[in-house]
N, C-alpha and C positions, 0 to 999 in steps of 0.2 A: 316249758319246763327246762329244757336244755339251755335256753337263753338266760333264764333266771340263775341257773347254776353257774353259767359262764361269767355272768356279771359279779356274782358273789366271789368267785375265784379271783377275778381281776382286782376287786376291791381289797381282798385279803393280801394278794401279792403286792399291791401298791403300798398297803400299810406296812407289810414286811420290809419292802425296800426302803421306805421312809425310816423305819426303825433301825435299819442297818447303816444309815448315813454316818459318816465319820464324825466324831466329836468335833465341835466348832466353838469358837468364842461367841458370846452374845453380841459383842461389839468389836469392830476393828477401827481404831483411831489413828489417823495420820495427822501429825502436827508438823507443818512445813513453815520454816522461818526464812524470810528473805534476807540476803546479805549477812550470812553467818558462816563462819569457818570453824573447823576443828581446832585450829590454833587458838582462836579467840576463846573457845570453850575451855581449853586447857589453861589459858592465862587467867581466866576469871573463876575457875573452879574453886579455889580456896575461899572465895567470897560467897559462893552459892549456898543455899540452905540444903538440908538433907532430905527435903520433902518434894523437890521438883525434878530438875534434870538429873541431879546426882542419884535420886531414888530410882529413876528409870535405868540409869547406868548400873547401879548396884544390883538391881533385881533382874537385869536382863543381859543382852549381848550388845557390846559396843564394838563397832567396826572402826578400827584405827586406820585402815587403808581404803575406805570407801571412796569411790570416785564416779564421775560421769564421763562417758566417752562422746557426748554431744559437742559438736563444734559450734553450734548455735549459741549465742549469748542470751537468747530469749528464754526467760524462766519457764514459759509455757512449754517449750520443747523438752526441758528437763523433767517437768511434771508429767508430760505425756509419756516419756520414756519410763519413768518410775512406775506409773499406774498401769501401763500396757505390758511392761516387761519386754518391750521391743526397742530397737534403735530407730532413728529417723529414716533409715533405709526401708523400714517396714511401715511405721505409722505415718510418715510423710509430713510431719510438722517440722519443716526444716528451718523455720525462723518465724518472726512475727509477721512477715509479709513475703510473698513469693509470686513468681509468674507461673500461672498454670498453662503449660504449653498446649494442652488439649483444647482450651477455650481462648487462649491468647489474652487473658485478662489477669491483672494482678489481684491477689487474694489476701485479705487481712486475716491472720489466724484467729484473731479475737476482736470482736466489735462490741464488747460489753455484755453485762449480764442479761440485758433485755433480749439479746440474740445468742444466748448461750448454746442453744441447740445447733446453730450454724457452726459455732466454734467446735462443738463436740463432733459434728460430722466431718470436720476438716481432718480428723484423725482417721486413718484407714485401718486401725486395729482396735479391738475391744479393750476396755479398761477393767480394772479389778471389780468395780461395781457391776459391770455387764456380766462378767463370769459368775458372780454370786447370784444375780437375778436369774440367769439362765439355768443355774443348777438348782437353786432353792425356790425359785418362783418369785412372784411380786411381793411375797412376805419379807423378802430381804430388802430393807430400806437403804437408801443412800442420801446423804446430805453433805453440802459444802457450805462452810461459813467463811466467806472471803472478805467481807466488809469493804476494804479498799485495795485488795490484792487481786487485780484483774486476771493474772496468770493462773489463779486457783480454779478458774472456769474449766481448765483442761483436766481437772480431777472429777468432773461430773459424770463422764461416760455418756452413753447414748440416752440414758433415762435417769433423771435425778428427781428425787421426791421433795427435797427442800434445797433452796439456793438462796442464802441470806447475804445480801449486799447492802451497802449504803446507797440510798437514793439521793443524788445530789440536788435534785429539783425540790423534793418535798422534805429533805433533811431528816430522814428516818431510815431505819432498817426495813428492808422490803424482802419478801419471799418471792423471787422472780419465777420460781417453779410453780407457785400457786397464787399468782397475782390477782386472780379473779375472786379468790376466797381467802382473804387474810384471816389469820387465826387470832383468837382472843388473847392467847399468851404473847403473841407478837405485838398486839396493840398495847398490852400492859407494859411490855419492855420499852416500847417507844414513848409511852407516857412518862416513864422515869427519866427519859433523855431529852425531854422537850427543851428547846432553846439552843441546842447544840448546832452550830452553823458550819464549823470546819473541823477537819480531822487531822490531828498530829499523829505521828506513829504511835505514841503512847496511848492517845485517846482511841485510835483504831484498834489497838491490841485489847484494850479494856472492853470495847464494844464487842469484839469477836468473842471474848470470854463470856460476857453477859449473854450474848445470843446463843452460844453453845450450851451454857447452863440452862437457859430457859427451854431450849429444845429438848435437852435430856430429861428435864423435870416435868415437861408438859406433853410429851408425845410418847409413842410406843418404842422409841429407840432402845435397843438392848433389853427388852422386857420378855423375850422368848428365846428359844434355843436355835432360832434361825439367825445367822450372823448379819448384822447391819454394818454399813460403812459410813464413817463420819470423818470429814476432812476439814481441818482448821488452818487458816493462814495467819501468821504473825509477821511483823516487820521490825527489824532492828534500827531502821532509820537511815541516817546519812552514810555517804561513802567514807572510806578510810582516809585518815590524814596521810600525807606522803611519807612522814617520818615516824608514824605511830600506828601500830597494829590495832590498838584498842583505845579509842578516844574516851574521855569522860562521858560524853553523851551516849556513845555506843554502849559503854559499860552499864550506864544507868538503865538503858532500854533492855539489855539482856537480863539484868537483875529483875526488871519488871516481868519479863516473859517467864523467868524462872518461878517467880511468885504466882503468876497466873497458872503455870503448869501444876504447881503444888495444889492450888485450889481446885483445878480441874480433876486431878487424880482423887482428891477427897470426895468430890461429887460422884465420880464414877464408882468409887468404893461403896458409897452409901446407896446409890441407885441401882447399880448393876452387880456389884460384888467384886471383891479384889481379884479373884482368880477367873473371872468371867469375861475379861476384855484383854485385847492385845493392843499395845500402844507403840507406834513407830514415830520417832522424832528425827527429822532431817532438815535439810536446807534447800531452798530453791536455787541458790547460786552462791558461789564464793565471792566475797567482796574484793574489789580492786582499789588500789590507792588513787586518790584524786590528785594526779600529777598535773603539771602545767601543760600548756598547749604545745610546747616544744621540749625535746629532750635536753636535759642539762649537759653541759660539757663534761665528758668523762663518765657519764652515767647512761646506761642503756634503758631509758625510760621516757615516756612521753605520750602524747595523744596523736593518733593518726586521724586526720580530717578526711574521711572517706568521701564526703560531699565535694570537697575541692579536688580530690583525686579523680572523681568521676568527671568533673568539668575539664580537667587537664587531659584526661584520656580522650574525651570528645574532641578537644582541640587537636590532639595528635592525629586522630582518625581523619578529621576534616582537612588537615594539612596534606594527608596522603591520598585521601579518596574523595574529597569534595564535601559540600554542605550536607548536613543531616545530623540527627541525634543518634549516632551509632550505638552508644552505650546508654541504656535506659535508666537503670537504677543500680545502686549497691545497697542491698538490704542484708543486715547482719554480715555474714561471711560470703554472700553470693553476689556476683556481678552478672547482670542480665543485659545481653546485647539485643538490638533490634534485628531479628533474623529476617523479617519481611523486607526491611530496607536493604540488608546485606544481599539477599537473594535477588531483589529487584535490580540491583546494580551489577549483578553477575559476579559477585564476590563469593569466596569460599568461606563458610562459617567456621570450619575447623582452623583455617589459617588465621582468621580474625580472633578466635579464641586464644590461639598461641601467641599472637602479637600482644593481646591484652595482658596475658600472663607475664610475658617478658617485661612489659611496661610496669606492671604492678610490683614486680620483684625489685624494681629500682626505687620504689617509694620507701623512705625511711620508716622503719617500724614494721614493715611487712616481712614475714618470715618465709612463707611459701604461697605460691599462686599456681593452682593446677587447672589446666583447661579441661572442660567436660569430656572431650574425646579421650584424653588420657585416663580420666576417672572411670569411664565406661569400659575401656578395653585393655588397659595396661596395669591395673591395680590388682594386688593380691586379695583374694576373697577373704573377708573377715578383718581386713586392716582398718585402722582408724578412719581413713578417708572412705573406704567402702561402706562402713557402718552409717555414714552420714549422706550417702548418695541415694536420692530418690529421683530417677531420671526425668520425670515430667515436671518436677518442681525445682530441682537444684539449678543453680545459675550456670552460665556458660563458663565461668571461672570461679573456683572455690578458693577463698582467701583465708590464711591463718597469720595472725600477728605474732611478733617476737615476744618472748617473755618480758614483762615489765612495761609493755605498751598496751594501749587500749584505744577504742574509738570513742566518739562523743555519744552522749545519751540520746537515744531516739525519742520520738514523741511518746511512745508507750513504755519507755524506761529500759529498753535493751541497751547493752553496752558491751561491745566486743572487747575481749582482752586476750592477752598473749598465751595463757595456759588453757584456752578453750580446747576441748578434746581430751584433756587429762586433768579435769577439775576435781580436786579433793573436796569431799563433802562430809559433814558429820552425819552419822547414822547410828541410831540406837533402837533396838527391838526389845520390848520388855512386856512382861505380863503373861498371859495365857500360854502355857506350855513352852515358853521361851527358855532356852538354856542360859546359864549365867557365865560371864567371863568376857574376854576380849578377843576379837578375831583380828589377827595381825596381818594376815595375807591380803593382797589387793582384792577388792570386791567391787565389781561394777554394780551400782545401786539398782539397775533395772532387773537384776536377777532375783531381787527380793520377792516380787509378786509371783513368779513361777514356783519358787520354793514354798511360799505360803499356800498357794493353791494346791500344791502337791500334798502338803500336810492336811488339807481339807478333803483330799481325795478327788481333786479336779485337775485334769490334765491341761497344761499350757503348752502350746506348740514349741516354745523355746526352752522347755525344761532340760533338754539334753545339753544346752549350752551352759547351764548354770553350774557353778562349782559345787563340790561336796562340802558346803559350809554347814557346820553344826549350829543351826539357829534354834531348832526346836528339840525338846527332849523326846527320846524314843518312847513310844507307847508301850 
């Protein structure tokens, strides 16, 4: 009898607690656009419709001073910071590739959608979707529509319900999170796209839109009072022209994205309800101008060939210390030395780091080069460099380029540039309980998730770092 009464009390208390959960949107939508800046949005704004990006801005909060403190040029680093609410010093995704000093092996941050769980585990911090599932249970769904944007894999968190990407072998959209059980709605979507062999940015954007709409109309996303998380990646296409901030091709693609946003908002209004979803619009990275391989006379601009720089550094070391590949790789902003070789030759690692930093500072286009020893023991806590320091993954020397300079595109599309670490980004928060207006003060984009979780009654470890930005209306 006593056991029966206790069970009833527990059930009643559980229902009471569930009934006391803070009000939440049915859907949280992130739209992340590659190669888009706030300046470009301001230039093209007079040509945009009132139903897409302008609607988001008009009905919500637009951050005029949003920025990323990530030194890495890899968009996946910025996505990880955005979704986890942490800096690379916490989540550890310091670039698209790093040396794991605990195993002695190089690690690729992202090896494609088929291995998305490996990419997710490379982050040492939970993402927004993880917090929602932990708080609300498995009823809180998460989906990522990346199509051809590999860096969107970093939005999955540790457990993703849908992961929609283009399969280059079979030439169709595939759900990599449920590959063994493809859905009828996905088959129908692919039937409409038969014969498509290659993806241009515009085609990929349209596919992302079609897949998102099919997902919303054919699944349980946003259909109950437990918030779901949906992340969509778009692409503006080519790099900037050296003398033109907004090329005709770029303008055309942004106009297309605006039209797709208008269509997506209409679908959300119809299927979920206008006041039942929260939309966040931002960028994966700020575009950089496609300058020549050398700085022009009288202009502080150009490309730093870090591959050649690595070779020259090795020649320098060999001239001083003998044969061997003393410097292993330069990935993103990190130089990695062969510590085993250095120690086997009886050399001092700290000295070699300092010599490499001095050498790199002589390279045209390099602004700063800091040895790891200085980063570990001589930096002020909370500084830009400190935010990007993950000791077991950061290189022996951390490099920053001068404004106007950039590196060559990597295999996976990363491109170091001079304003890394202070990268301005567009950011709009609109919809459910969002306040209206413009936030002029500087706002680090990673603070958005802790503030959103606070509104939902969920405590994020970094909430005390977040500014008192008025994003949501008081209840």
